[in-house]
N, C-alpha and C positions, 0 to 999 in steps of 0.2 A: 580494293574496297576501302572506303574512307574510314577514318577513326570514329566518326559519328555513327556510321552504320554498324561497326563492330561493337561499340559500346551499347547500342540499342539491342543488338542480338544477345550480348552478354546479360543485359538487364532482363530481357525476356526469359532467358535461360534460367537465371537464378530465381525469377518469379515462379517458374514452373517447379523448381526445387522446393520453394517455400510452400506452394500449394500441395505438394506431395508429402509435406510434413518434415522436411529437413530442418534441423534446428536453426534458429535465426543466426546464431553465431557463425555457423558454417556458411549460410547463405551470404551474409555480409563479407565473410572472409574470402569466399570464392570471387565475389564481385570486386573486392579490393585488389586481389592478386591479378585477376584478369585485366582489370582496367589499368593497373600499374604497368603491365606489359605493353598495353596499347599506347599509353601516353608517354612511355619512356621513363617512368619513375624507377629508381634503383630499388631492388627488393630489400637491400639492407636497411632502407628507410623504414620498412615495416617493422623489422626487428627492433630497431632503436626506438621507434615510437611506442611499441608495445611495452618495452622495459621502462621508458620514461614516465608512462602514465602512473605506475605504482611506486616507482622510486621517489617521485616528487609529490605524492598525494597522501600526506599524513591523514587528512580528513577522511579519506576513503577507508581507513582502518575501522571506522565506526560501523561500516556496513556489515562485515561478517560478525561483529560483536552483537549488534542488534538482532541479527538473524538468530544467533545462538541464544540470545535472551528470550526470543519468542518460543523456541523449543524448550528451554528450561522452565518457563512459567507454565507451559502446557503440561509437561511431564510432572512437575511438582504438585499440580492440583490447584495452583493459583487461578488459572483460567476458568476452571469449573466454579470456583467460589465467586468470581466476578459475574459469571452467567447467572448463578443462583440469586445474587443480589439484584441484578437487572430484572429478573422474572418476578421477584417479590415486590418490586416497585410498580411493575406494569401488568402483572397477571390478572388484575381485576378488570382490565379493559378488553373489549372484543379484539382478538388478535394479539393479546398481551405477550404470549410466548414468542411470536414472530417479532414483535416490537422489541422484546427483550434480547432476541438474537442480534438485532441491529445495534442495540445499546451495548451488548457485550462485545460486538466488533469494535465499537468506538473505544471501549475500555482496554481491550486487548491491543488495539493499534497504538494506544498511548504508552505501551511498553515495548512492543515488538518492532514497529516501523515498517511492516511488510504487508502488502495487500494479499499476496498468495498465502502467507502463513496465517493471516487473519481468517481468510475464507476457509482454508483447510481445517483449522482448529475449531472454529465455531460451527462450521458445517458438519464436521464429523461428530461433534458433541450433541448438537441440538436438532439436527435434521431428523434423527429417529424419534426424538421426543415430540417434535412437531407433527410428524405423521401419525404417531400414536394418539396425539391430541386432536385429531380430526382435520388437520390441514392438508390441502392438496400437496402431493409430493413434489410437483413441479414448482409450485409457489414456494415451498419450503427451501428447495435447493436454490432457486433464484434469489430468495431473501438473503441467504448466506453469501451468494456471489455479490449482490449489491452492497451488502454491509461491508464487505472487504474493500470496497473502493476507498474508504476513509483511511485505510492502512498507510497510504502515502501522503495524506494531508495532515491528520492529527499527529503532532510531534510525539516522539522522534520519528523521522521519516527517512528511509534509505534514499529515496529519490531526491529529497531536499538536499541531502548530503552531496549527491552527485551534481545537482544543479549549482549549489554553492561553490563546489570545486571548479566547475567549468566556467562560471561567470565571475569568480573571485568576489563572492558576496559572503557576508558573515552568516555562517550556518545557524548560529544561535538566533539571529534575527529572523531567518527563514522559518525556523521552528515555531517561534512565537507568533509569526504572521499566519501560520496555518491553524491556530487554535480555534478562532471564531468561525472561519469558513468550514472547518471540519465538523464542528458542533452543529452548524446549520444544516450540513449535509445529512447528519444523523437524524435530526428532527424532521427534515423534509421526507426522508425515506420512512420514518416511523408514521408520519401522518398518512402517507399513501398506503402503507401497510394496514393501518387502522381502517381506512375507507374500504379497501379491497376485502378485508376479513369481515367487516360489518355487512357488506353487500352479499357475501357468500355464507355468512353465519358460521365462520370457521373458528375453531378453538374453544376449549373449555375454560370457563372463568373461575378464578379463585378469589376469595374475599380479600379485600385490602386490610391487612393487619399490621399496625405499626410495630408490634412485637416481632413479627417475622422480618420486617424491613431492618429493624435494629439488629436482629440476630444474624441475618445474612450479611448485613453491612459489617458487623464485627468479624464475621467469618472471612470476609474478603479484605481484612485490614492490611495484610501483607501486600496485596496487589495495589491498594491505594497508596501504601508507603512507597512502593517501587515507582509508581507514576509521579508522586510528589517529589521523590528524590531526583528523578530525571529533570522535571520541569524546574524545580527550585535551583538545582545546580547550574543549569544552562541559563536560566533567566537572570540569576544573580551574578553570573560570571565566575562562580566558584570553580567550575571546570568546563573545558571545551566539550563539544558533542562527542568527540572521540573518547575523551576521558570519562564522560558520562556513560558511554556504552560500556567501557571497561568496569566502571563502578557497579553498574547494574548487573552485569554478568557475575561479578564477584558476590554481590548481594544474593542473587538467585541461587548460586551454588551453595553458599553458606546456609541459606534457608532450607534448600532441599535436603542437604546432608544432616543438618541439626534437627529438623522436624521429624524425619523418618523414625528414629528410635522412640521418640516421645509419642508419636501418633500410634505406633504399634503397641506401645505400653498401655495407652489409655483407651484405644479404640475397642468397641464391643460389638460392632456390627459390620465391619468391613468398609472398604473405601467408598463403595457405591451407595452407602446409606444416605437418604435425603438429609439435607442440612438441618431441617426442622427437628430431626430425631437425634442429632448429634449432641453430645454433652458439651458443657462449657469448655472443657479442656480440649476436646476434639475440634472445636471451632477455632481455638486459639492457635493451633498448629495445623499445617497442611500435610497432605500425605507424604510428600517428599520423594526422594529417590536414593538409590545406593551409589556409593562411590564407583562401583564397577560399571554402572550404567552411563557414567559421564562420557567415556569414549564413544559409545554408540550415539549418544545425543549430539556430541561434537561432530561426529562423522556425518550425521544427517544435515547439520548446519553447513558443514564444509561442502557437501554435495551441491547445496543451493548456491553457496558462494562461488563454487567452481563453475556454475553456469553463468552467474551474473558478471563476475570479474573479467573473464575473457571477452564478454560482450562489450563491456565498457571500453576495454583497451582497443578492440578491433574497430569499434564505432568511432573512436578518436582518429584512427588512421583513415577511416572512411571520410571524415571531415576534410582531411588533407587532400584526398583524391577528388572529392567533390569541388573543393576550392580550385584545384588545378583545372577542372573541367568547366569552371565558371558557373556551376549550379547555384552556389550561395549568392553570387552576384545577381543571377537571374531572379531568384526568389526575392532577394532584397529589393531589386528594382521594381518588381511586380507589387510588393506590399507597399513600398514607399509611394508608388504611383497612384495608390488609392485615394490619397488626399490627406485630410487632417486627422485629428486625434481619434475620433470614433471609427472612421473608415479604416484606419490602420489597425486599430485594436480588434475590430470585428473580423477583418480579413485574417489577421493572425490567429484568432480563435477558430475560424473556419478551417485553416490549414492544420492546426493542432487536432481538431476533431476528426478530420478526414484521415490524418496520419494515424491517429489512435485506433481507427477502424481496422487497420491492416498491420500495425506494428505494436509491440509492447512498449510501455512507457519509457523504458530505459533508452532504447535507440531513438525514440521520438525526442526525448530530452537532449540526448547527446548530439543529434543531427540538427535539430531545429532551434534549440534555445540560443546557441551562439549566433544564429542568423536573425531571429525575430526579436530577441531582447534588445539589442542595440537600436534597431529601428523603432521599437516601441518607446525606448528612452528618448530618442531624438524628437519625438512628437509630444513629449511631456509625461509619459507614463512612468510612475515611480518604479524603480527596478524591483523592489521587494513586492510591491503590489502585482507587477507583471509576473513574478515568479509564482505567486499563488494562482493567478488566472491561468497561467500555462499548465500548472500541475493539476489543478482541478479539472481542466479539460482533458489532460492525459489520463486522469483517474477514471473519467467517464468511459474511456476506451476499454476499460477492463470488462464492461458488460455490453459492449457494442459489437455486434457481428460485422464482418465474418471472423475477426480474431477473438476478441473478448476473453482474455486470459482467465479471469475469474470464473467465467462460465465453464471453461474446461476443467479448472480446479474443482469447482462445485460438482460438476458431473462425475469427476473421478472419485471424490470422497463419498458421494451419495448414491451413485449408480444410476442416476436419472440421465437419459441420453441428452446430449448437448442441445439438439434442436428443440427438444420439448421444454427447455428453459426459456426460450426466446419470448414467448407470449408475455410472461410476467416480468422478465428483465426489462422489456421496453417501457413498462409502466414506471419502474424505478428510474430508468434513464431520463424520462421526461421530467421527473421531479428534480433530478440532479442538474439537468440543463437549466431549469428555472433558477436554481441557486447559483449556478455558474454565471448567469447574466446579472444577477443581483450583486455578486461579488465583483464582477467586472465594472459595474456602474457605481459601486460604493467603495472607494479606496480605503475609507476608514475601517472597514471590516478587517482588512489585512494589517493596517498600520497602527491602529489605536492603542494596542497593547505594547508597542515598541517603546523602549526608553528613548528620551530625547526627541520625541516626535510631537 
């Protein structure tokens, strides 16, 4: 039996495993080991490649730290304050609570850098409120899933860190490049949300009161400070993204521990009291957490990191195997053969979109970015601009079946079956596709904020 036939059978076999729900890490790992036997690569190559990924990747240290940041701001009560502020600004519009959920996803993403953490946190907090407010439960869950897509675009972003590590690009520049596209994604989804809610008459309206906006904004000051701290430090070059992640974790721990005793001392109605009923002192501090809770919070973050980190490592080895098989050369020749600037750009976008339908953004980035980015650069696409194009496309995959990671996360935290979310997720997907093409055709949206550009 020829090597090509064996590799085809191996690929079909691991595809069946994937469809059966076997974790992506194991699916890729089985494929790498089996193909290594077929093409004669020594197995010790796998071990050395796995160890080299993290021994030489200081930038990747930011990943577990930003994941931990997301869990800390959720447990401390900062995430709830950001959601309250978003609702006070948008609650007077039809669909205001759903639009606030998307806005809260954007604010949460500006601290956590994770799509799944954003979807899980905002979905678990606001989905019950939306259902009680008269929204369709399917639409409410799909809104949380769609809002989570900006988790990897609005800085800081875990996937931008991985992309910068792989392509040797300044991660701070990638972060800055994601600001405007991420904001546009939020606005586009909010507009679609408003149209859908207006057509269905969903949601209870609240009056717009500048006093409430000021009060909730003041209550969320710690969240705004954390966002500003990260962006200021990275944009000004005061610290690297990895250092920014460490500073943010330290800030969140200090805030959580210091605020708890003060909040208990001055609180008169419990943690779940609406912010409009909180005293000045209760708004100034968040609920916080105990020192004894930090190990459990850290363990939850470590579990997520334990899923992502091996996937990064084994995907790097997969690149080596694919290179030996000539797959990268094949894809490269196919894309290059499309012709000029726009033909190559749109072909690359199509490949990313299709890959995002069946794979999570991490393997999509690790496998395809080293192939497509050099080709795009060869026809004149700015590397920073292409990074944003690539990752906006990958983020759309979070709500694109059959994989759609955010849809699974939203289904898990809300209890709404996966397939019942698809009707409304498609509506959000269309709006994100429109923004994707606008970003692709307008390089300044990604580069205008960069220094020396």
